[in-house]
Every structure is written in structure tokens, then in C-alpha cells.
C-alpha positions in Angstrom: 0.0 0.0 0.0 1.4 3.4 -1.0 1.0 6.2 1.5 0.1 9.7 0.6 3.2 11.8 0.2 3.8 14.3 2.9 3.4 17.9 1.8 6.4 20.0 2.6 5.6 23.3 0.9 3.2 25.7 2.7 1.9 27.2 -0.5 1.9 25.5 -3.8 2.0 28.8 -5.7 5.6 29.5 -4.7 8.9 27.6 -4.6 10.3 25.8 -1.6 12.0 27.7 1.2 15.4 26.3 2.1 14.0 24.6 5.2 11.2 23.0 3.2 13.7 21.8 0.6 15.9 20.2 3.3 12.8 18.6 5.0 11.7 17.2 1.7 15.0 15.2 1.4 14.2 13.1 4.4 12.2 10.4 2.9 12.5 6.8 1.7 14.8 7.6 -1.2 17.7 5.2 -1.7 21.0 7.0 -2.0 24.3 5.0 -1.8 27.8 6.2 -1.3 30.7 3.8 -1.5 28.2 0.9 -1.2 26.5 2.2 2.0 23.0 3.5 2.0 22.7 7.1 3.2 19.5 7.5 5.3 19.5 11.3 5.5 21.2 13.1 2.6 20.5 16.5 4.2 22.7 15.7 7.2 25.3 13.2 5.9 28.8 14.7 6.0 29.5 13.9 2.4 26.3 15.5 1.1 25.1 18.1 3.6 27.1 21.0 2.2 25.6 20.4 -1.3 22.1 20.2 0.2 22.6 23.4 2.2 23.9 25.2 -0.9 20.7 24.3 -2.7 18.7 25.4 0.3 20.3 28.8 0.2 19.4 29.1 -3.5 15.7 28.3 -2.5 15.9 30.9 0.3 17.1 33.5 -2.3 13.8 33.2 -4.1 12.1 34.5 -0.9 14.6 37.3 -0.1 12.9 40.6 -0.5 16.1 42.2 -1.9 16.8 39.5 -4.5 13.3 38.4 -5.2 12.4 41.0 -7.9 15.5 40.3 -10.0 15.5 36.5 -10.0 11.8 35.5 -10.1 8.9 35.7 -12.5 5.2 34.8 -12.5 4.5 31.3 -13.8 2.6 30.8 -17.1 -0.1 28.7 -15.4 -2.3 31.6 -14.4 -2.2 30.4 -10.8 -0.6 33.6 -9.5 2.5 31.6 -8.5 6.1 32.4 -9.2 9.4 30.6 -10.0 13.0 31.3 -10.8 13.6 33.2 -14.1 15.5 30.2 -15.4 12.2 28.4 -15.8 10.5 31.1 -17.8 9.4 30.1 -21.2 11.0 32.3 -23.8 8.7 33.8 -26.4 
């Protein structure tokens, strides 16, 4: 029986915050390093710095100083926003 996935994001019209991203990494995924399974990629010494770097990038999407220059409204009409990288060029 498959359980319903936990919802980590508070509002589906915006990207994750850094904390939401890190929380989303703690799940049943199977990640192996040198033949050993890593239970928590967000806290494992070999991967935590990469996870934290990505979390800081998510946090930048919510920073009032950086927000206007790096985000745009989505094309879905939902009123949501995303990083400019994901904007469809026309």
C-alpha cells in the first residue's frame, strides 16, 4: 500500500524555502555512497554541504532584496512564481 506523500511546501504557488527543501529530502529515497545507504542526505557529512547550498538558493527566491530580480510569474495563471531560469522564452 502506498502512503500519501507528505506535503512540505506551505503554499503550492511558490517555490520551496530552504527549510522546506531540506525537509523534503528526508524520505524513503535510496542513495548509496561507497556501497553504503545514506539514510538522510541532508545531514550526511558527504552531502550536507551540497544540500545546504541548494537550500540557500531556494531561500534567495524569498529574499525581498533578491526576489524581484530573480523570479517571474508562472505561465499557469495560478498567481505563482518561480525562478527566471524556468521562464518560457517567447
